[in-house]
TIMAR-973384 format. One record per residue: residue in one letter; x, y, z of N, C-alpha, C in turn. Coordinates in pm, 1 decimal. Layout:
BEGIN
TITOR	A	X	Y	Z	X	Y	Z	X	Y	Z
...
END
This chain:
BEGIN
TITOR	M	-307.1	5517.7	-2952.1	-257.8	5466.2	-2851.9	-310.9	5284.3	-2786.4
TITOR	L	-489.4	5343.3	-2798.3	-586.5	5255.2	-2746.8	-643.9	5182.9	-2863.7
TITOR	S	-574.0	5237.2	-2996.5	-573.6	5125.3	-3114.3	-499.3	5026.0	-3128.7
TITOR	K	-355.5	5038.7	-3093.8	-273.9	4969.0	-3044.1	-290.7	4877.4	-2981.7
TITOR	I	-319.1	4881.1	-2821.8	-339.9	4828.7	-2750.7	-466.8	4720.5	-2759.5
TITOR	T	-563.2	4747.8	-2847.5	-683.7	4687.8	-2889.2	-640.5	4594.7	-2974.2
TITOR	Q	-542.1	4643.7	-3107.2	-479.0	4498.1	-3227.9	-373.4	4476.9	-3109.7
TITOR	R	-299.8	4449.7	-2989.8	-205.3	4333.1	-2927.8	-308.2	4290.9	-2826.9
TITOR	C	-401.5	4296.4	-2820.1	-495.0	4218.5	-2733.6	-546.5	4107.8	-2804.0
TITOR	R	-622.3	4159.8	-2940.5	-672.0	4060.6	-3066.2	-544.8	4012.0	-3110.8
TITOR	L	-435.0	3985.4	-3091.9	-321.3	3869.8	-3144.1	-337.0	3780.4	-3037.0
TITOR	L	-305.6	3853.0	-2891.5	-269.3	3772.8	-2769.4	-404.5	3659.8	-2746.2
TITOR	C	-554.6	3720.7	-2783.3	-614.9	3669.4	-2703.9	-631.0	3507.6	-2756.1
TITOR	P	-609.5	3463.8	-2941.1	-664.4	3358.9	-2983.4	-492.1	3234.6	-2887.5
TITOR	L	-366.5	3349.6	-2904.4	-270.8	3223.6	-2830.9	-298.8	3184.9	-2690.8
TITOR	S	-402.2	3300.6	-2620.5	-414.4	3231.7	-2480.1	-525.0	3086.1	-2466.5
TITOR	T	-599.0	3122.3	-2569.8	-701.5	3028.9	-2594.3	-669.5	2938.5	-2650.4
TITOR	S	-552.2	2926.9	-2761.6	-491.5	2820.5	-2785.5	-392.8	2712.5	-2663.2
TITOR	A	-360.9	2825.8	-2576.9	-245.9	2735.8	-2501.7	-357.6	2673.0	-2433.6
TITOR	F	-459.7	2740.5	-2380.9	-565.4	2686.1	-2245.2	-663.1	2551.0	-2319.1
TITOR	T	-622.1	2545.8	-2419.1	-688.9	2440.7	-2456.8	-606.7	2309.1	-2473.2
TITOR	N	-505.7	2361.7	-2499.5	-440.5	2191.3	-2519.1	-372.6	2158.1	-2352.3
TITOR	S	-364.0	2290.7	-2277.9	-351.1	2248.5	-2108.1	-454.7	2125.9	-2120.1
TITOR	L	-594.2	2132.6	-2195.7	-715.0	2069.8	-2087.7	-636.6	1915.5	-2143.2
TITOR	A	-626.2	1944.2	-2362.5	-588.4	1806.9	-2397.3	-507.5	1689.3	-2317.5
TITOR	R	-426.3	1741.0	-2260.4	-301.1	1702.0	-2223.0	-356.1	1638.5	-2086.9
TITOR	P	-324.9	1491.7	-2117.1	-403.7	1423.0	-2003.8	-295.1	1399.8	-1886.0
TITOR	A	-389.9	1448.8	-1747.4	-288.7	1474.2	-1588.9	-206.5	1318.9	-1601.7
TITOR	T	-75.8	1364.7	-1601.2	26.3	1265.5	-1541.1	57.5	1253.7	-1437.6
TITOR	T	164.7	1132.5	-1382.6	186.3	1063.3	-1258.5	317.9	1030.8	-1274.3
TITOR	H	358.4	937.2	-1114.6	530.1	911.8	-1168.4	478.5	726.3	-1131.6
TITOR	F	535.1	682.1	-1228.1	573.1	539.8	-1204.6	704.1	490.5	-1220.0
TITOR	G	769.8	483.0	-1054.7	890.3	478.5	-1029.0	910.5	581.2	-1071.4
TITOR	F	1061.8	576.3	-1143.8	1128.8	729.4	-1160.7	1050.8	747.0	-1312.7
TITOR	Q	989.6	697.8	-1342.4	915.5	776.0	-1499.6	787.9	846.0	-1443.0
TITOR	N	737.1	969.4	-1563.1	631.4	1035.1	-1512.9	605.7	949.5	-1689.3
TITOR	V	390.9	928.1	-1620.4	331.8	851.4	-1653.1	209.9	928.0	-1714.8
TITOR	D	115.8	939.4	-1844.0	-46.8	920.5	-1812.0	-120.4	828.3	-1680.9
TITOR	E	-154.4	879.9	-1601.6	-265.4	818.8	-1549.9	-304.8	745.2	-1537.2
TITOR	E	-389.5	737.6	-1593.2	-479.3	596.1	-1729.0	-362.1	502.6	-1718.8
TITOR	E	-241.7	552.3	-1843.2	-115.5	425.0	-1828.9	-29.9	356.7	-1714.8
TITOR	K	-59.0	458.1	-1593.4	-15.8	375.5	-1456.4	-82.3	299.5	-1425.2
TITOR	Q	-179.6	298.6	-1405.5	-282.5	171.2	-1372.3	-269.9	30.1	-1428.8
TITOR	K	-280.3	29.6	-1550.6	-231.1	-38.8	-1643.5	-74.9	-96.6	-1610.3
TITOR	K	0.3	-37.6	-1602.4	125.1	-47.1	-1572.7	125.2	-125.6	-1440.6
TITOR	V	111.9	-49.0	-1348.9	88.8	-186.5	-1189.0	38.2	-309.5	-1227.3
TITOR	N	-104.2	-285.0	-1284.7	-163.5	-436.0	-1283.2	-53.5	-529.9	-1329.7
TITOR	H	-3.1	-467.6	-1475.3	124.5	-575.7	-1576.2	171.3	-603.3	-1430.0
TITOR	V	206.5	-552.8	-1328.1	362.9	-569.1	-1264.9	347.9	-655.9	-1151.0
TITOR	F	225.9	-635.5	-1096.7	158.2	-754.1	-972.5	133.4	-903.8	-1051.1
TITOR	E	58.8	-906.7	-1182.9	-5.3	-996.9	-1269.3	189.5	-1108.9	-1286.9
TITOR	S	223.1	-1025.5	-1285.6	421.8	-1074.6	-1331.1	438.6	-1161.0	-1203.5
TITOR	V	470.6	-1017.2	-1114.0	580.1	-1136.5	-973.6	435.5	-1199.0	-892.8
TITOR	A	305.8	-1188.2	-935.2	249.8	-1285.3	-811.4	304.8	-1408.4	-765.3
TITOR	E	331.6	-1468.7	-882.6	338.6	-1654.5	-869.3	477.7	-1656.4	-771.0
TITOR	K	614.0	-1534.8	-765.0	717.2	-1583.2	-708.6	700.7	-1494.7	-613.5
TITOR	Y	621.5	-1389.5	-600.6	628.5	-1292.4	-457.4	679.3	-1352.1	-330.0
TITOR	D	611.5	-1455.8	-272.1	646.7	-1445.7	-154.5	747.3	-1547.4	-136.5
TITOR	L	785.1	-1623.9	-267.5	961.1	-1636.0	-237.2	1061.5	-1526.5	-258.5
TITOR	M	1038.1	-1453.4	-344.7	1110.0	-1318.1	-314.5	1068.3	-1235.0	-220.0
TITOR	N	1000.9	-1199.4	-147.3	1004.9	-1176.6	-11.4	1110.7	-1226.0	108.3
TITOR	D	1114.5	-1428.8	81.0	1221.8	-1452.3	140.7	1315.9	-1408.3	111.8
TITOR	A	1355.4	-1402.1	-53.4	1477.1	-1394.8	-93.4	1574.0	-1255.9	-97.9
TITOR	M	1460.4	-1133.4	-150.0	1514.3	-1014.5	-69.6	1521.2	-951.1	107.8
TITOR	S	1422.0	-1040.5	170.2	1486.3	-967.5	284.1	1576.2	-1106.1	432.6
TITOR	L	1583.5	-1189.8	362.1	1644.6	-1357.3	400.1	1551.2	-1358.4	508.1
TITOR	G	1465.2	-1398.9	437.6	1361.2	-1406.3	553.0	1290.2	-1381.0	698.7
TITOR	V	1347.9	-1236.5	671.0	1327.7	-1160.7	809.6	1160.9	-1090.1	808.4
TITOR	H	1132.8	-1081.2	683.8	1011.9	-1050.9	657.9	866.5	-1119.2	769.1
TITOR	R	925.3	-1195.8	801.4	787.4	-1328.1	842.0	841.1	-1264.9	990.9
TITOR	L	979.7	-1258.2	1050.6	927.3	-1140.6	1189.3	888.2	-1054.4	1205.1
TITOR	W	867.3	-991.7	1100.5	821.6	-810.2	1090.5	683.9	-839.0	1082.2
TITOR	K	635.3	-926.9	1041.6	488.9	-935.2	952.0	397.6	-1026.2	1123.8
TITOR	D	518.1	-1114.6	1170.4	448.8	-1175.8	1311.9	451.1	-1022.2	1433.5
TITOR	C	576.6	-962.1	1404.0	529.8	-828.0	1517.4	481.7	-774.4	1475.5
TITOR	F	382.1	-745.5	1369.9	307.1	-641.8	1345.3	151.7	-706.7	1381.0
TITOR	V	146.9	-833.0	1379.7	14.0	-884.5	1396.1	-34.3	-928.4	1549.1
TITOR	R	109.7	-973.7	1638.8	112.4	-940.0	1765.1	35.3	-805.8	1839.3
TITOR	Q	106.3	-712.9	1776.4	133.6	-595.3	1814.8	-40.8	-556.9	1790.4
TITOR	I	-135.4	-666.8	1695.7	-256.2	-628.7	1721.7	-334.3	-711.2	1791.6
TITOR	M	-308.2	-791.8	1924.2	-307.8	-886.5	1890.5	-479.1	-941.3	1930.2
TITOR	P	-468.1	-996.4	1785.3	-644.2	-1084.3	1699.9	-649.4	-1149.0	1825.7
TITOR	T	-790.0	-1162.6	1855.7	-896.6	-1300.1	1875.4	-953.1	-1354.4	1809.0
TITOR	E	-1034.7	-1462.2	1895.0	-1091.8	-1508.8	1849.4	-1248.7	-1470.4	1705.9
TITOR	N	-1283.9	-1362.7	1834.6	-1456.7	-1277.6	1781.4	-1347.8	-1160.9	1705.2
TITOR	L	-1253.1	-1155.3	1613.9	-1165.2	-1044.4	1574.3	-1266.8	-1038.8	1372.2
TITOR	R	-1307.9	-928.6	1367.3	-1373.3	-913.4	1205.7	-1287.5	-793.7	1124.5
TITOR	C	-1195.4	-872.7	1043.3	-1134.9	-759.4	1000.5	-1055.3	-768.7	872.3
TITOR	L	-1062.9	-646.5	766.7	-1101.8	-598.8	650.3	-909.6	-580.1	592.3
TITOR	D	-905.0	-697.6	560.5	-764.8	-677.3	527.1	-706.8	-597.0	345.0
TITOR	V	-705.4	-482.0	353.5	-759.9	-437.4	257.2	-583.3	-442.8	125.5
TITOR	A	-551.9	-443.2	-2.6	-403.8	-440.5	-19.3	-400.7	-559.6	7.3
TITOR	G	-415.2	-682.9	93.4	-336.4	-817.9	150.2	-285.9	-854.5	37.6
TITOR	G	-251.1	-852.9	-113.6	-210.5	-933.2	-154.1	-229.7	-1110.1	-158.7
TITOR	T	-138.4	-1183.4	-128.5	-142.7	-1294.3	-154.3	-174.5	-1381.5	0.8
TITOR	G	-236.0	-1299.3	102.3	-282.9	-1319.5	223.2	-177.0	-1398.8	315.9
TITOR	D	-53.5	-1275.3	332.5	47.5	-1301.8	421.3	-40.3	-1250.1	521.2
TITOR	I	-32.9	-1187.4	572.6	-114.8	-1085.9	707.8	-254.8	-1162.4	764.5
TITOR	A	-328.8	-1187.0	686.1	-457.2	-1246.7	690.2	-468.0	-1411.8	799.5
TITOR	F	-350.4	-1455.1	711.2	-328.6	-1638.5	711.3	-247.0	-1588.0	860.8
TITOR	R	-195.1	-1482.2	912.2	-100.6	-1465.0	1015.8	-249.4	-1448.8	1121.8
TITOR	L	-324.2	-1336.2	1104.6	-398.3	-1306.7	1199.5	-511.5	-1458.4	1253.6
TITOR	S	-490.5	-1473.7	1149.2	-618.3	-1619.6	1174.0	-557.8	-1715.8	1279.7
TITOR	K	-408.3	-1733.6	1233.2	-326.2	-1804.2	1332.1	-314.0	-1804.0	1483.0
TITOR	F	-321.2	-1636.2	1466.7	-241.8	-1652.5	1652.2	-367.7	-1515.5	1687.4
TITOR	A	-455.2	-1592.2	1633.6	-640.0	-1522.2	1726.7	-607.0	-1597.8	1843.1
TITOR	K	-629.7	-1529.9	1960.3	-624.8	-1590.2	2100.6	-787.6	-1665.1	2167.2
TITOR	P	-797.8	-1749.0	2165.9	-933.3	-1762.9	2275.1	-1007.8	-1609.1	2361.4
TITOR	V	-1138.0	-1607.3	2337.7	-1222.7	-1476.1	2431.2	-1256.5	-1548.9	2524.2
TITOR	N	-1250.2	-1505.1	2634.9	-1207.4	-1541.2	2760.0	-1336.5	-1545.8	2832.2
TITOR	D	-1425.2	-1351.3	2775.0	-1552.1	-1334.1	2820.3	-1647.4	-1414.6	2752.4
TITOR	A	-1730.0	-1505.9	2819.8	-1848.4	-1558.0	2790.4	-1951.3	-1440.3	2742.9
TITOR	N	-1974.5	-1371.2	2769.1	-2105.0	-1286.5	2710.5	-1988.3	-1291.7	2585.9
TITOR	V	-1892.4	-1235.3	2537.0	-1870.8	-1209.4	2393.2	-1869.4	-1322.6	2277.0
TITOR	K	-1885.5	-1450.6	2376.0	-1868.6	-1573.5	2274.8	-1974.5	-1595.4	2226.7
TITOR	T	-2129.2	-1583.2	2306.0	-2236.0	-1594.9	2301.6	-2284.1	-1536.4	2130.5
TITOR	L	-2186.0	-1382.5	2111.2	-2237.1	-1316.1	2037.7	-2142.0	-1401.8	1882.6
TITOR	A	-2080.8	-1471.1	1885.7	-2037.2	-1510.3	1804.2	-2099.5	-1631.4	1718.2
TITOR	I	-2128.6	-1597.5	1641.9	-2229.2	-1665.0	1496.6	-2116.9	-1811.9	1461.2
TITOR	H	-1982.9	-1722.7	1382.1	-1891.4	-1815.8	1373.9	-1728.0	-1884.3	1441.5
TITOR	S	-1669.1	-1976.6	1520.9	-1604.2	-2030.6	1554.7	-1461.3	-1957.9	1445.7
TITOR	G	-1403.2	-1901.2	1531.8	-1217.8	-1835.5	1476.7	-1316.3	-1691.1	1416.2
TITOR	P	-1153.8	-1571.7	1366.8	-1169.1	-1488.1	1344.6	-1253.6	-1487.5	1208.9
TITOR	Q	-1284.8	-1361.2	1179.1	-1368.9	-1375.5	1055.5	-1284.3	-1288.5	976.5
TITOR	I	-1230.7	-1299.5	864.0	-1133.1	-1210.1	788.7	-1139.4	-1192.3	634.0
TITOR	T	-1153.3	-1056.6	645.4	-1229.4	-1065.1	421.0	-1108.6	-979.8	428.7
TITOR	L	-1027.2	-1042.1	308.7	-923.9	-1019.1	201.8	-897.1	-955.4	67.5
TITOR	C	-915.2	-821.3	47.3	-884.4	-769.4	-72.2	-783.7	-723.1	-142.9
TITOR	D	-797.6	-762.7	-247.9	-663.5	-676.0	-355.2	-762.5	-608.6	-509.0
TITOR	I	-627.3	-546.6	-510.7	-705.1	-526.6	-672.4	-665.1	-561.4	-758.3
TITOR	N	-540.8	-655.7	-774.1	-511.1	-708.1	-895.5	-522.5	-877.7	-828.8
TITOR	A	-595.3	-977.7	-955.7	-674.2	-1065.2	-943.7	-558.5	-1191.8	-876.2
TITOR	S	-456.9	-1165.5	-979.1	-310.9	-1304.8	-1018.4	-303.7	-1264.5	-850.2
TITOR	M	-263.5	-1177.9	-774.5	-194.5	-1176.5	-654.8	-319.2	-1296.3	-519.9
TITOR	M	-420.0	-1267.2	-542.9	-538.2	-1283.5	-512.0	-562.5	-1457.1	-515.3
TITOR	E	-518.8	-1539.1	-680.9	-556.6	-1608.9	-681.6	-466.8	-1677.8	-636.8
TITOR	V	-336.5	-1662.1	-633.3	-252.7	-1687.5	-501.8	-271.2	-1737.3	-365.2
TITOR	G	-317.3	-1634.8	-327.4	-383.8	-1645.7	-202.0	-505.9	-1722.1	-230.9
TITOR	K	-571.4	-1754.0	-249.2	-685.8	-1862.3	-231.9	-612.4	-1988.0	-232.3
TITOR	L	-469.7	-2023.5	-337.5	-419.9	-2160.8	-355.1	-353.8	-2165.3	-190.0
TITOR	R	-287.7	-2112.7	-114.9	-299.4	-2092.2	11.6	-328.0	-2129.0	100.9
TITOR	A	-491.3	-2036.3	111.9	-607.4	-2110.6	171.8	-670.5	-2238.0	150.7
TITOR	A	-648.3	-2255.8	5.6	-669.8	-2428.1	16.4	-549.9	-2532.8	44.4
TITOR	K	-471.0	-2505.1	25.7	-377.1	-2592.6	114.0	-366.5	-2572.5	282.9
TITOR	L	-433.3	-2483.1	348.9	-410.4	-2435.0	484.6	-359.4	-2582.6	520.8
TITOR	G	1211.1	-146.1	311.8	1313.7	-127.5	213.4	1416.0	-53.3	314.9
TITOR	L	1701.1	-51.9	502.0	1699.1	86.4	509.8	1777.0	189.5	490.2
TITOR	K	1638.3	283.6	486.5	1638.9	434.8	382.0	1714.7	459.0	400.1
TITOR	N	1744.0	529.3	307.2	1868.4	690.0	326.2	1992.8	598.0	365.9
TITOR	S	2003.7	498.2	372.4	2131.7	382.7	384.8	2218.1	386.2	262.9
TITOR	R	2348.4	428.7	241.7	2417.2	385.5	128.4	2398.0	257.7	129.0
TITOR	A	2445.5	158.5	180.8	2426.9	5.4	184.7	2296.8	-58.3	120.0
TITOR	Y	2159.7	-6.0	172.4	2088.2	1.2	122.0	2006.3	-2.6	-8.5
TITOR	D	2073.3	127.5	-63.5	2040.3	213.6	-174.8	2090.0	86.1	-250.6
TITOR	V	2265.0	51.3	-275.1	2345.2	-23.6	-354.4	2224.9	-176.4	-329.9
TITOR	Y	2144.7	-239.5	-237.8	2121.0	-361.8	-211.1	1999.7	-378.4	-330.4
TITOR	S	1889.7	-264.8	-314.8	1789.1	-245.6	-378.0	1755.0	-191.8	-476.9
TITOR	M	1892.9	-93.0	-576.4	1893.2	-60.5	-676.8	1923.0	-176.2	-777.6
TITOR	Q	2067.3	-194.1	-702.1	2104.5	-321.6	-821.3	2092.8	-465.1	-744.2
TITOR	V	2057.0	-517.0	-617.7	2040.4	-655.1	-597.6	1912.4	-705.2	-622.5
TITOR	I	1794.2	-631.9	-600.5	1661.5	-675.3	-602.0	1652.1	-681.7	-728.2
TITOR	P	1665.8	-597.9	-858.9	1584.7	-651.8	-996.0	1706.7	-746.9	-989.4
TITOR	V	1818.1	-775.6	-1023.8	1874.0	-889.9	-1052.4	1786.7	-1031.2	-973.8
TITOR	M	1804.8	-1013.7	-866.1	1713.4	-1180.3	-789.9	1600.6	-1146.5	-840.6
TITOR	G	1498.3	-1068.2	-904.3	1420.5	-1059.6	-967.2	1369.2	-1153.6	-1116.8
TITOR	Q	1523.4	-1100.0	-1110.5	1540.2	-1189.4	-1296.3	1535.3	-1264.1	-1285.4
TITOR	L	1677.2	-1365.2	-1164.7	1703.0	-1480.0	-1153.3	1562.2	-1599.9	-1087.8
TITOR	I	1521.9	-1496.4	-977.1	1406.2	-1580.8	-913.1	1292.6	-1611.1	-989.8
TITOR	A	1234.7	-1461.5	-1001.8	1079.1	-1438.8	-1100.1	1091.0	-1444.2	-1235.1
TITOR	G	1235.8	-1450.6	-1328.7	1217.1	-1379.4	-1459.3	1227.9	-1266.2	-1435.3
TITOR	D	1193.9	-1133.8	-1465.2	1117.2	-1021.6	-1431.7	1194.0	-941.0	-1360.9
TITOR	W	1266.7	-858.0	-1434.4	1390.7	-731.1	-1385.2	1289.2	-634.8	-1362.8
TITOR	N	1212.5	-635.1	-1499.9	1181.5	-466.7	-1477.3	1058.1	-452.7	-1363.7
TITOR	S	975.4	-529.3	-1323.7	847.6	-570.7	-1217.7	953.4	-506.1	-1070.3
TITOR	Y	1061.5	-604.2	-1056.1	1147.7	-546.5	-939.8	1211.3	-429.9	-966.3
TITOR	Q	1280.1	-388.1	-1024.8	1291.5	-245.7	-1099.5	1146.9	-136.8	-1018.9
TITOR	Y	1073.4	-165.2	-1089.2	965.3	-69.0	-1072.1	934.3	-93.2	-870.7
TITOR	L	949.7	-186.7	-863.0	910.4	-197.0	-705.5	1043.8	-75.6	-622.9
TITOR	V	1121.5	-96.5	-672.5	1234.1	-72.4	-571.9	1178.9	74.8	-605.9
TITOR	E	1203.8	119.4	-677.4	1169.8	337.3	-748.5	1089.1	330.2	-623.6
TITOR	S	919.2	220.6	-659.6	786.1	304.9	-588.7	855.4	343.2	-426.7
TITOR	I	916.1	227.2	-376.6	926.6	265.2	-218.9	1016.6	443.8	-223.3
TITOR	R	1090.8	420.3	-288.9	1167.8	555.7	-306.4	1082.7	641.0	-319.1
TITOR	R	976.6	712.8	-367.1	861.9	771.6	-390.9	748.2	774.5	-268.4
TITOR	F	772.0	688.6	-204.1	641.8	642.2	-79.2	700.1	779.1	-12.5
TITOR	P	591.9	813.6	80.9	588.9	954.3	182.5	673.1	916.1	303.2
TITOR	D	799.0	1009.6	400.4	858.2	974.4	438.3	761.9	908.6	582.9
TITOR	Q	837.2	877.8	689.1	719.9	861.2	792.0	676.8	956.7	826.8
TITOR	E	733.4	1026.7	855.5	631.0	1138.5	917.5	543.3	1210.9	858.4
TITOR	E	562.2	1236.6	719.4	455.0	1265.0	615.2	313.5	1174.0	589.1
TITOR	F	395.1	1035.1	601.7	257.4	928.0	643.8	206.2	965.1	755.5
TITOR	S	229.0	978.2	839.1	215.7	969.5	987.4	82.2	1072.1	982.5
TITOR	N	165.5	1198.1	948.6	46.6	1325.2	952.8	-69.8	1246.0	834.7
TITOR	M	-69.5	1201.3	727.6	-169.5	1196.7	631.0	-254.5	1082.0	728.5
TITOR	I	-202.9	982.8	776.4	-287.7	916.2	904.7	-374.2	1005.7	1002.4
TITOR	R	-306.4	1100.0	1009.3	-351.1	1183.3	1110.4	-477.6	1247.7	1076.0
TITOR	N	-431.7	1322.6	925.9	-552.6	1422.6	807.4	-679.8	1327.2	835.5
TITOR	A	-666.4	1143.5	775.1	-731.0	1078.5	733.2	-879.8	1049.6	898.6
TITOR	G	-785.4	1144.0	1024.6	-921.0	1155.0	1108.1	-880.0	1068.7	1202.8
TITOR	F	-797.6	984.0	1217.3	-679.3	889.9	1364.9	-625.0	899.9	1434.2
TITOR	S	-592.8	882.6	1547.2	-551.2	916.2	1665.3	-432.0	852.9	1709.5
TITOR	S	-375.5	859.4	1813.8	-279.7	776.5	1842.7	-177.6	722.5	1752.1
TITOR	V	-144.6	853.8	1670.4	-52.7	777.9	1557.9	82.2	726.8	1582.9
TITOR	N	129.8	610.4	1575.9	255.6	550.4	1636.4	323.0	515.7	1472.9
TITOR	V	454.8	518.3	1500.7	555.7	416.4	1396.1	651.2	342.1	1478.4
TITOR	R	652.7	194.1	1434.7	720.7	113.7	1497.6	874.0	27.0	1354.9
TITOR	N	966.6	136.5	1404.6	1065.4	85.4	1311.0	1139.0	-103.1	1337.2
TITOR	F	1129.3	-151.5	1223.1	1164.8	-329.0	1234.5	1337.0	-264.9	1120.3
TITOR	S	1395.4	-306.9	1178.3	1576.0	-340.4	1139.8	1605.3	-251.2	1075.5
TITOR	G	1622.5	-131.9	1165.2	1671.9	13.8	1115.7	1608.9	107.0	1069.1
TITOR	G	1485.4	51.2	1014.7	1412.0	111.4	883.0	1381.4	62.6	822.0
TITOR	I	1401.0	-59.6	796.1	1439.0	-115.0	613.8	1261.7	-106.4	629.2
TITOR	A	1156.1	-145.7	770.0	1047.4	-169.2	750.2	990.3	-160.0	810.1
TITOR	A	877.3	-91.5	838.9	786.9	43.0	1003.3	622.4	-11.8	1004.2
TITOR	V	569.9	-18.7	1103.4	492.0	-58.5	1106.4	394.1	88.4	1161.9
TITOR	H	327.0	127.1	1082.5	225.7	279.9	1090.2	90.1	191.6	1157.8
TITOR	S	77.2	289.6	1294.5	-107.6	246.6	1374.1	-124.5	351.7	1377.8
TITOR	G	-276.1	318.9	1407.1	-348.5	457.9	1468.6	-525.3	434.4	1480.0
TITOR	F	-564.6	470.9	1576.4	-727.2	421.5	1576.7	-758.4	537.8	1585.1
TITOR	K	-963.3	479.9	1530.2	-1073.8	541.6	1431.3	-1192.7	523.9	1564.0
TITOR	H	-1198.9	596.2	1634.0	-1291.6	627.4	1756.5	-1413.2	704.3	1725.8
TITOR	P	-1524.7	602.0	1734.7	-1657.5	543.2	1696.5	-1689.0	709.5	1761.4
TITOR	K	-1786.6	778.9	1656.8	-1881.5	883.6	1760.5	-1927.2	823.2	1850.6
TITOR	V	-1907.3	925.3	1964.2	-2044.0	896.9	2078.9	-2124.5	991.8	2060.1
TITOR	T	-2264.0	974.9	2085.9	-2378.7	1098.6	2099.9	-2388.1	1082.6	2231.0
TITOR	P	-2400.7	1265.5	2217.8	-2493.6	1316.7	2366.3	-2583.5	1250.9	2393.1
TITOR	P	-2636.6	1215.3	2532.4	-2738.0	1121.1	2568.0	-2895.4	1234.7	2535.3
TITOR	N	-2834.5	1376.5	2510.6	-2973.5	1471.6	2469.5	-3012.3	1443.8	2323.6
TITOR	E	-2856.2	1395.0	2303.5	-2933.5	1373.3	2130.4	-2985.2	1254.5	2096.9
TITOR	Q	-2982.1	1117.0	2183.6	-3043.5	1030.1	2130.1	-3171.1	1015.8	2158.7
TITOR	T	-3190.8	924.2	1989.5	-3350.3	898.0	2046.3	-3395.0	753.3	2058.7
END
């Protein structure tokens, strides 16, 4: 009996080792829209999408939202209440739509003590984006100075937006991906929990146009050192 068990183990061990080796050899996969792709391949595909759409990105935003995205962004910036002494890092800022609005809406600071600390007049806004093509469009602008879970929204986003992308930007596939990627984004409750888990408090969600767009906000307060621990 013991001999049979030993023989069976000898047969299974090479199989187990082979299966383990194969699992290590397979690259990690993730989603690209509705497709499953290798993680390394996804980065290349996403870069290609935004390089492709950068030149017509703002025009397509106007076309897809009938210009309403401008109102959403204005509401978002007013909610921040930017002032002249604002120091802002706009991450994934794209073509600078939000950054330019922050500069435009910045109000004077009435506190004389704060004014004396300002080295430069006006807000200091730094914009960064992983895609160089999007940044180039933003630089040109500076030099010149989606109803979720709704049938109607589903039809519009899946059947109309890619067509508009083809007609206006000459790129169906990139806008098909953008629509699909929206579907894969966490819902509002899940995303709010992610913000809380990152250490932010007073997390809030403000919906626009029935939930087509939303502003998620949260605050990260500086740690206060107790007096007895201060040096």
